TORMI-632835 format. One record per residue: residue in three letters; chain; x, y, z of N, C-alpha, C in turn. Coordinates in nm, 4 decimals, m for minus. Example, Ala and Ser with C-alpha at 12.3 -4.5 7.8 and 13.67 -1.06 7.14 Angstrom:
<gukols>
{ALA A {1.3190 m0.5690 0.7800} {1.2300 m0.4500 0.7800} {1.3200 m0.3300 0.7800}},
{SER A {1.2850 m0.2250 0.7080} {1.3670 m0.1060 0.7140} {1.2900 0.0030 0.7870}},
</gukols>
This chain:
<gukols>
{GLN A {m1.3539 m1.3649 m5.8906} {m1.4436 m1.3358 m5.7792} {m1.4441 m1.4530 m5.6821}},
{VAL A {m1.4582 m1.4194 m5.5548} {m1.4632 m1.5205 m5.4495} {m1.6011 m1.5156 m5.3861}},
{GLN A {m1.6624 m1.6313 m5.3691} {m1.7895 m1.6409 m5.2983} {m1.7596 m1.6778 m5.1528}},
{LEU A {m1.8178 m1.6029 m5.0614} {m1.7899 m1.6199 m4.9191} {m1.9170 m1.6545 m4.8430}},
{VAL A {m1.9052 m1.7482 m4.7503} {m2.0182 m1.7863 m4.6660} {m1.9714 m1.7910 m4.5217}},
{GLU A {m2.0348 m1.7096 m4.4378} {m2.0039 m1.7091 m4.2950} {m2.0937 m1.8084 m4.2214}},
{SER A {m2.0397 m1.8620 m4.1133} {m2.1174 m1.9497 m4.0259} {m2.0605 m1.9417 m3.8853}},
{GLY A {m2.1342 m1.9976 m3.7912} {m2.0860 m2.0041 m3.6545} {m2.1444 m1.9017 m3.5594}},
{GLY A {m2.2263 m1.8128 m3.6109} {m2.2891 m1.7155 m3.5228} {m2.3945 m1.7796 m3.4350}},
{GLY A {m2.4429 m1.7022 m3.3398} {m2.5463 m1.7531 m3.2505} {m2.5632 m1.6663 m3.1297}},
{LEU A {m2.6329 m1.7210 m3.0313} {m2.6589 m1.6514 m2.9055} {m2.5689 m1.7090 m2.7975}},
{VAL A {m2.4998 m1.6216 m2.7269} {m2.4090 m1.6655 m2.6220} {m2.4163 m1.5669 m2.5060}},
{GLN A {m2.3901 m1.6157 m2.3863} {m2.3877 m1.5276 m2.2705} {m2.2565 m1.4508 m2.2635}},
{ALA A {m2.2609 m1.3370 m2.1989} {m2.1399 m1.2582 m2.1804} {m2.0329 m1.3440 m2.1145}},
{GLY A {m1.9108 m1.3307 m2.1635} {m1.8008 m1.4120 m2.1141} {m1.7792 m1.5399 m2.1924}},
{GLY A {m1.8732 m1.5731 m2.2776} {m1.8634 m1.6948 m2.3564} {m1.7802 m1.6779 m2.4823}},
{SER A {m1.7784 m1.7830 m2.5625} {m1.6965 m1.7854 m2.6839} {m1.7770 m1.8355 m2.8026}},
{LEU A {m1.7358 m1.7899 m2.9193} {m1.7875 m1.8400 m3.0462} {m1.6733 m1.8431 m3.1454}},
{ARG A {m1.6822 m1.9327 m3.2416} {m1.5871 m1.9328 m3.3511} {m1.6621 m1.9174 m3.4819}},
{LEU A {m1.6352 m1.8099 m3.5494} {m1.6943 m1.7862 m3.6801} {m1.6052 m1.8445 m3.7883}},
{SER A {m1.6686 m1.8929 m3.8934} {m1.5955 m1.9445 m4.0092} {m1.6380 m1.8683 m4.1332}},
{CYS A {m1.5436 m1.8499 m4.2218} {m1.5685 m1.7854 m4.3513} {m1.5140 m1.8812 m4.4565}},
{SER A {m1.6051 m1.9468 m4.5270} {m1.5655 m2.0455 m4.6271} {m1.5740 m1.9827 m4.7660}},
{ALA A {m1.4734 m2.0099 m4.8466} {m1.4628 m1.9447 m4.9765} {m1.4628 m2.0442 m5.0910}},
{SER A {m1.5118 m1.9980 m5.2035} {m1.5037 m2.0738 m5.3281} {m1.4837 m1.9734 m5.4410}},
{GLY A {m1.4321 m2.0216 m5.5526} {m1.4086 m1.9323 m5.6656} {m1.2600 m1.9122 m5.6878}},
{ARG A {m1.2205 m1.7860 m5.6973} {m1.0790 m1.7536 m5.7188} {m0.9950 m1.8183 m5.6091}},
{PRO A {m0.8731 m1.8630 m5.6423} {m0.7887 m1.9239 m5.5385} {m0.7824 m1.8381 m5.4121}},
{PHE A {m0.8302 m1.8954 m5.3073} {m0.8421 m1.8226 m5.1815} {m0.7060 m1.7893 m5.1230}},
{SER A {m0.6073 m1.8703 m5.1559} {m0.4748 m1.8525 m5.0964} {m0.4098 m1.7219 m5.1379}},
{SER A {m0.4640 m1.6540 m5.2396} {m0.4073 m1.5256 m5.2806} {m0.4912 m1.4081 m5.2309}},
{SER A {m0.5827 m1.4337 m5.1390} {m0.6731 m1.3306 m5.0893} {m0.6430 m1.2932 m4.9458}},
{ALA A {m0.6301 m1.1638 m4.9219} {m0.6314 m1.1143 m4.7852} {m0.7778 m1.1100 m4.7404}},
{VAL A {m0.8013 m1.1348 m4.6128} {m0.9379 m1.1450 m4.5627} {m0.9560 m1.0561 m4.4411}},
{GLY A {m1.0730 m0.9986 m4.4307} {m1.1071 m0.9182 m4.3147} {m1.2425 m0.9569 m4.2594}},
{TRP A {m1.2611 m0.9299 m4.1321} {m1.3917 m0.9423 m4.0674} {m1.4393 m0.8021 m4.0291}},
{PHE A {m1.5655 m0.7782 m4.0534} {m1.6293 m0.6528 m4.0159} {m1.7565 m0.6860 m3.9383}},
{ARG A {m1.8107 m0.5877 m3.8676} {m1.9365 m0.6113 m3.7983} {m2.0257 m0.4894 m3.8067}},
{LEU A {m2.1557 m0.5171 m3.8078} {m2.2571 m0.4137 m3.8156} {m2.3516 m0.4312 m3.6973}},
{ALA A {m2.3428 m0.3373 m3.6058} {m2.4286 m0.3386 m3.4880} {m2.5534 m0.2542 m3.5147}},
{PRO A {m2.6632 m0.2845 m3.4451} {m2.7866 m0.2087 m3.4662} {m2.7668 m0.0589 m3.4472}},
{GLY A {m2.8097 0.0181 m3.5440} {m2.8007 0.1629 m3.5342} {m2.6636 0.2212 m3.5582}},
{LYS A {m2.5696 0.1378 m3.5985} {m2.4323 0.1857 m3.6198} {m2.3847 0.1507 m3.7601}},
{GLU A {m2.2706 0.2067 m3.7967} {m2.2106 0.1746 m3.9246} {m2.1279 0.0471 m3.9131}},
{ARG A {m2.1094 m0.0170 m4.0274} {m2.0248 m0.1366 m4.0295} {m1.8798 m0.0950 m4.0039}},
{VAL A {m1.8110 m0.1695 m3.9168} {m1.6746 m0.1349 m3.8781} {m1.5821 m0.2552 m3.8903}},
{PHE A {m1.4572 m0.2245 m3.9034} {m1.3523 m0.3249 m3.9135} {m1.3324 m0.3953 m3.7798}},
{VAL A {m1.3070 m0.5276 m3.7861} {m1.2801 m0.6045 m3.6649} {m1.1396 m0.6638 m3.6680}},
{ALA A {m1.1085 m0.7377 m3.7739} {m0.9797 m0.8065 m3.7793} {m0.9451 m0.8368 m3.9248}},
{ALA A {m0.8157 m0.8579 m3.9497} {m0.7709 m0.8891 m4.0855} {m0.6540 m0.9845 m4.0798}},
{ILE A {m0.6365 m1.0580 m4.1899} {m0.5254 m1.1522 m4.1986} {m0.4733 m1.1541 m4.3414}},
{SER A {m0.3422 m1.1634 m4.3538} {m0.2811 m1.1725 m4.4856} {m0.3027 m1.3108 m4.5441}},
{TRP A {m0.2790 m1.3243 m4.6753} {m0.3059 m1.4576 m4.7308} {m0.2016 m1.5588 m4.6871}},
{GLY A {m0.0844 m1.5125 m4.6477} {0.0158 m1.6039 m4.5935} {m0.0141 m1.6450 m4.4500}},
{GLY A {m0.1019 m1.5656 m4.3844} {m0.1417 m1.5996 m4.2486} {m0.0515 m1.5452 m4.1393}},
{SER A {0.0624 m1.4864 m4.1776} {0.1573 m1.4447 m4.0753} {0.1328 m1.3033 m4.0243}},
{VAL A {0.0515 m1.2268 m4.0948} {0.0239 m1.0890 m4.0539} {m0.1239 m1.0772 m4.0182}},
{THR A {m0.1501 m1.0266 m3.8992} {m0.2869 m1.0049 m3.8542} {m0.2985 m0.8664 m3.7920}},
{TYR A {m0.4206 m0.8179 m3.7860} {m0.4442 m0.6866 m3.7274} {m0.5843 m0.6849 m3.6696}},
{TYR A {m0.5996 m0.6163 m3.5549} {m0.7277 m0.6127 m3.4850} {m0.7627 m0.4701 m3.4465}},
{THR A {m0.8909 m0.4430 m3.4444} {m0.9338 m0.3179 m3.3864} {m0.9117 m0.3240 m3.2356}},
{ASP A {m0.8890 m0.2105 m3.1740} {m0.8501 m0.2082 m3.0334} {m0.9504 m0.2779 m2.9415}},
{SER A {m1.0769 m0.2673 m2.9718} {m1.1790 m0.3191 m2.8799} {m1.1817 m0.4723 m2.8719}},
{VAL A {m1.1157 m0.5401 m2.9642} {m1.1169 m0.6868 m2.9608} {m0.9786 m0.7464 m2.9366}},
{LYS A {m0.8775 m0.6639 m2.9294} {m0.7411 m0.7143 m2.9063} {m0.7361 m0.7911 m2.7758}},
{GLY A {m0.6724 m0.9077 m2.7820} {m0.6607 m0.9919 m2.6645} {m0.7797 m1.0829 m2.6415}},
{ARG A {m0.8887 m1.0598 m2.7150} {m1.0080 m1.1431 m2.7001} {m1.0384 m1.2227 m2.8279}},
{PHE A {m1.0125 m1.1640 m2.9424} {m1.0413 m1.2285 m3.0706} {m0.9114 m1.2744 m3.1358}},
{ASN A {m0.9209 m1.3808 m3.2122} {m0.8051 m1.4302 m3.2865} {m0.8497 m1.4718 m3.4266}},
{ILE A {m0.7822 m1.4166 m3.5262} {m0.8134 m1.4515 m3.6646} {m0.7071 m1.5485 m3.7153}},
{SER A {m0.7498 m1.6487 m3.7884} {m0.6582 m1.7472 m3.8442} {m0.7169 m1.7989 m3.9754}},
{ARG A {m0.6361 m1.8757 m4.0473} {m0.6853 m1.9281 m4.1747} {m0.6241 m2.0634 m4.2040}},
{ASP A {m0.6982 m2.1410 m4.2817} {m0.6515 m2.2692 m4.3314} {m0.6732 m2.2651 m4.4821}},
{ASN A {m0.5690 m2.2335 m4.5553} {m0.5841 m2.2177 m4.7001} {m0.6189 m2.3495 m4.7692}},
{ALA A {m0.5769 m2.4598 m4.7112} {m0.6115 m2.5901 m4.7699} {m0.7619 m2.6133 m4.7656}},
{LYS A {m0.8274 m2.5521 m4.6669} {m0.9732 m2.5641 m4.6546} {m1.0456 m2.4401 m4.7039}},
{SER A {m0.9699 m2.3440 m4.7556} {m1.0289 m2.2181 m4.8043} {m1.1197 m2.1562 m4.6992}},
{THR A {m1.0704 m2.1514 m4.5782} {m1.1516 m2.1034 m4.4664} {m1.0700 m2.0110 m4.3767}},
{VAL A {m1.1346 m1.9053 m4.3339} {m1.0782 m1.8152 m4.2342} {m1.1670 m1.8223 m4.1111}},
{TYR A {m1.1043 m1.8182 m3.9949} {m1.1761 m1.8297 m3.8685} {m1.1610 m1.7021 m3.7869}},
{LEU A {m1.2610 m1.6756 m3.7071} {m1.2528 m1.5690 m3.6077} {m1.2950 m1.6287 m3.4749}},
{GLN A {m1.1967 m1.6566 m3.3909} {m1.2240 m1.7078 m3.2565} {m1.2523 m1.5895 m3.1659}},
{MET A {m1.3684 m1.5890 m3.1055} {m1.4093 m1.4772 m3.0206} {m1.4286 m1.5264 m2.8785}},
{ASN A {m1.3475 m1.4759 m2.7882} {m1.3525 m1.5130 m2.6474} {m1.3926 m1.3928 m2.5620}},
{SER A {m1.4316 m1.4222 m2.4400} {m1.4697 m1.3158 m2.3458} {m1.5671 m1.2179 m2.4098}},
{LEU A {m1.6672 m1.2714 m2.4711} {m1.7613 m1.1880 m2.5453} {m1.8394 m1.0952 m2.4536}},
{LYS A {m1.8693 m0.9780 m2.5069} {m1.9419 m0.8757 m2.4341} {m2.0701 m0.8407 m2.5108}},
{PRO A {m2.1695 m0.7872 m2.4414} {m2.2894 m0.7432 m2.5141} {m2.2574 m0.6452 m2.6269}},
{ALA A {m2.1523 m0.5670 m2.6104} {m2.1130 m0.4709 m2.7144} {m2.0631 m0.5392 m2.8410}},
{ASP A {m2.0350 m0.6683 m2.8338} {m1.9916 m0.7423 m2.9530} {m2.1103 m0.7883 m3.0377}},
{THR A {m2.2311 m0.7680 m2.9889} {m2.3499 m0.8060 m3.0646} {m2.3559 m0.7324 m3.1971}},
{ALA A {m2.3651 m0.8096 m3.3050} {m2.3638 m0.7497 m3.4392} {m2.3798 m0.8603 m3.5430}},
{VAL A {m2.4013 m0.8192 m3.6651} {m2.3882 m0.9101 m3.7780} {m2.2426 m0.9028 m3.8232}},
{TYR A {m2.1798 m1.0180 m3.8329} {m2.0385 m1.0246 m3.8686} {m2.0256 m1.0679 m4.0148}},
{TYR A {m1.9437 m0.9926 m4.0881} {m1.9209 m1.0177 m4.2290} {m1.7733 m1.0480 m4.2544}},
{CYS A {m1.7472 m1.1422 m4.3418} {m1.6101 m1.1577 m4.3891} {m1.6010 m1.1009 m4.5300}},
{ALA A {m1.4823 m1.0575 m4.5636} {m1.4582 m0.9958 m4.6930} {m1.3199 m1.0364 m4.7416}},
{ALA A {m1.3042 m1.0434 m4.8726} {m1.1771 m1.0877 m4.9308} {m1.1351 m0.9955 m5.0436}},
{ALA A {m1.0057 m0.9879 m5.0626} {m0.9502 m0.9089 m5.1723} {m0.8199 m0.9712 m5.2168}},
{PHE A {m0.7976 m0.9714 m5.3471} {m0.6695 m1.0197 m5.3974} {m0.5581 m0.9341 m5.3388}},
{ALA A {m0.4526 m1.0004 m5.2937} {m0.3402 m0.9285 m5.2348} {m0.2130 m0.9601 m5.3123}},
{PRO A {m0.1326 m0.8602 m5.3384} {m0.0116 m0.8807 m5.4183} {0.1005 m0.9522 m5.3431}},
{SER A {0.0888 m0.9551 m5.2109} {0.1952 m1.0121 m5.1288} {0.1350 m1.0979 m5.0198}},
{ARG A {0.2064 m1.1981 m4.9771} {0.1597 m1.2832 m4.8681} {0.1553 m1.2080 m4.7356}},
{TYR A {0.2078 m1.0880 m4.7309} {0.2111 m1.0090 m4.6077} {0.1115 m0.8929 m4.6083}},
{THR A {0.0410 m0.8727 m4.7159} {m0.0508 m0.7601 m4.7287} {m0.1786 m0.7833 m4.6503}},
{ILE A {m0.2230 m0.6830 m4.5749} {m0.3548 m0.6865 m4.5126} {m0.4285 m0.5593 m4.5499}},
{TYR A {m0.5605 m0.5673 m4.5451} {m0.6466 m0.4532 m4.5727} {m0.7392 m0.4331 m4.4539}},
{GLN A {m0.7797 m0.3076 m4.4338} {m0.8675 m0.2750 m4.3219} {m0.9896 m0.1946 m4.3623}},
{ARG A {m0.9885 m0.1339 m4.4768} {m1.0959 m0.0454 m4.5176} {m1.1948 m0.1173 m4.6078}},
{GLU A {m1.3199 m0.0882 m4.5925} {m1.4222 m0.1579 m4.6690} {m1.3985 m0.1513 m4.8189}},
{TYR A {m1.3556 m0.0356 m4.8673} {m1.3421 m0.0188 m5.0119} {m1.2285 m0.1018 m5.0695}},
{GLU A {m1.1415 m0.1524 m4.9827} {m1.0302 m0.2347 m5.0299} {m1.0727 m0.3786 m5.0586}},
{PHE A {m1.1909 m0.4162 m5.0108} {m1.2394 m0.5529 m5.0274} {m1.3431 m0.5587 m5.1389}},
{HIS A {m1.3310 m0.6588 m5.2244} {m1.4192 m0.6689 m5.3399} {m1.5270 m0.7752 m5.3239}},
{ASP A {m1.5032 m0.8699 m5.2358} {m1.5958 m0.9813 m5.2197} {m1.6424 m0.9876 m5.0752}},
{TRP A {m1.7740 m1.0026 m5.0572} {m1.8341 m1.0021 m4.9238} {m1.9299 m1.1193 m4.9067}},
{GLY A {m1.9358 m1.1680 m4.7829} {m2.0349 m1.2673 m4.7495} {m2.1653 m1.2016 m4.7083}},
{GLN A {m2.2628 m1.2847 m4.6745} {m2.3960 m1.2359 m4.6365} {m2.4075 m1.2022 m4.4880}},
{GLY A {m2.3122 m1.2468 m4.4096} {m2.3120 m1.2133 m4.2680} {m2.3705 m1.3228 m4.1801}},
{THR A {m2.3283 m1.3223 m4.0552} {m2.3819 m1.4147 m3.9556} {m2.4051 m1.3365 m3.8267}},
{GLN A {m2.5191 m1.3609 m3.7645} {m2.5586 m1.2841 m3.6464} {m2.4906 m1.3388 m3.5213}},
{VAL A {m2.4336 m1.2500 m3.4434} {m2.3788 m1.2836 m3.3123} {m2.4530 m1.1989 m3.2095}},
{THR A {m2.5119 m1.2648 m3.1123} {m2.5842 m1.1953 m3.0062} {m2.5271 m1.2379 m2.8727}},
{VAL A {m2.4834 m1.1397 m2.7939} {m2.4256 m1.1664 m2.6630} {m2.5195 m1.1092 m2.5572}},
{SER A {m2.5701 m1.1960 m2.4736} {m2.6630 m1.1519 m2.3696} {m2.5887 m1.1215 m2.2408}},
{SER A {m2.6424 m1.0280 m2.1647} {m2.5762 m0.9874 m2.0399} {m2.6240 m1.0716 m1.9221}},
</gukols>
């Protein structure tokens, strides 16, 4: 099992940037694919971005492509989500999730594919 802790959320004006961090402990993080999800008020939790444990494969939901960038530093057991050009629609609680992956190129996008979840960090974008 991997324990995950998100940080870096906060209040930012539209057009601004934030960098979220997902720090892990427990099972070797370098063998885990990681995803970011978000839960907006009144909506279901949805996929945002994912990265393979090798770091070379990434995937984004269409609404954040070109604005968000996911990366990882396995030596620090941390995954980052750089969020630029933020919009009020990006307001949500952001969660990171991890799952053991059989290959350095494997990514997951569906909630049920992830076994370990953090507690979330609030991101609020004001207009």
